[in-house]
Structure formats: C-alpha cells, structure tokens
C-alpha positions in Angstrom: -9.3 16.3 -4.3 -11.1 17.6 -1.2 -13.0 14.5 -1.3 -9.7 12.3 -1.1 -8.4 14.6 1.6 -11.8 14.3 3.6 -11.3 10.3 3.0 -7.4 10.1 4.3 -8.3 12.8 7.2 -11.6 10.3 8.4 -9.4 7.0 7.7 -6.8 8.8 10.1 -9.6 9.1 12.7 -10.6 5.7 12.6 -7.1 4.4 12.6 -6.2 6.8 15.5 -9.7 5.7 17.8 -8.5 1.8 17.1 -5.1 2.3 18.3 -6.6 4.5 21.5 -8.9 1.6 22.1 -6.2 -1.2 22.0 -3.6 0.8 24.2 -6.5 1.5 26.5 -7.5 -2.2 26.6 -3.4 -2.6 27.6 -3.7 -0.1 30.3 -7.0 -1.6 31.8 -5.0 -5.1 31.8 -2.8 -3.5 34.0 0.1 -5.8 33.1 -1.4 -8.8 34.2 -0.5 -10.3 31.0 3.1 -11.1 31.2 5.5 -11.8 34.5 6.4 -8.6 36.4 9.4 -6.5 35.4 9.1 -7.2 31.7 7.5 -5.0 29.1 4.4 -6.4 29.4 4.3 -7.0 33.5 3.2 -4.4 36.0 6.1 -2.1 35.5 5.0 -2.3 31.7 2.4 0.2 31.4 4.3 3.2 30.5 4.4 2.0 26.7 0.4 1.6 26.3 0.0 5.1 27.9 2.6 6.4 25.4 0.9 4.8 22.7 -2.6 6.5 24.1 -1.0 9.7 23.9 0.5 9.3 20.2 -2.7 8.0 18.8 -4.5 10.9 20.5 -2.1 13.1 18.9 -3.2 11.5 15.5 -6.7 11.6 15.9 -6.0 15.8 16.7 -4.4 16.0 13.6 -6.4 14.1 11.2 -9.5 16.0 12.9 -7.6 19.3 11.9 -7.1 17.8 8.1 -11.1 17.0 8.0 -11.9 20.7 9.3 -9.4 22.5 6.8 -10.9 20.2 3.8 -14.5 21.1 5.0 -13.2 24.8 5.2 -11.6 25.1 1.9 -14.8 23.2 0.3 -16.7 26.0 2.0 -14.6 28.8 0.4 -14.8 27.3 -3.0 -18.4 27.2 -2.6 -18.4 30.4 -1.6 -16.7 31.5 -4.7 -18.6 29.6 -7.1 -22.0 30.8 -5.8 
C-alpha cells in the first residue's frame, strides 16, 4: 500500500513538472502564436501563468504525499525493528 502511494505521489510530481514545462513554454513564446487580443495573443499570457501556478501547487501536494508515505514507512520500520 505504501509503495502504491509513493508511486502515485511520484507520478503526480512528474505530471506537474510536465505541465509546468508546457505552461512555461507558452509564457516564453509571449503570445506570438496568435493574433493580438485573442486568448493566444499578447494579452493571453494570463492563462499560462495561472496554469504554471496550479501545476506548481500540484507538484507541492504530490511532494507532500511522497514525504508522508516516506515518514509512514519509516515509522512502520521503527515499530517492527
């Protein structure tokens, strides 16, 4: 059960990092992909910035899952030792 939880946490970190990369790429392009005034234009940087922050929070939450699973495993090993 703990290894499954660790796996889920690690997968969440990887998915969050991938999302952060994609959002950062969209920010770096600076809206050059679309006409001005559209969601993909110069004024359209708000959405990727929000996405970047959401993915950051996702990575933080997944890291907390991994940390808690690690601490729980350590406690279980201490009890059985």
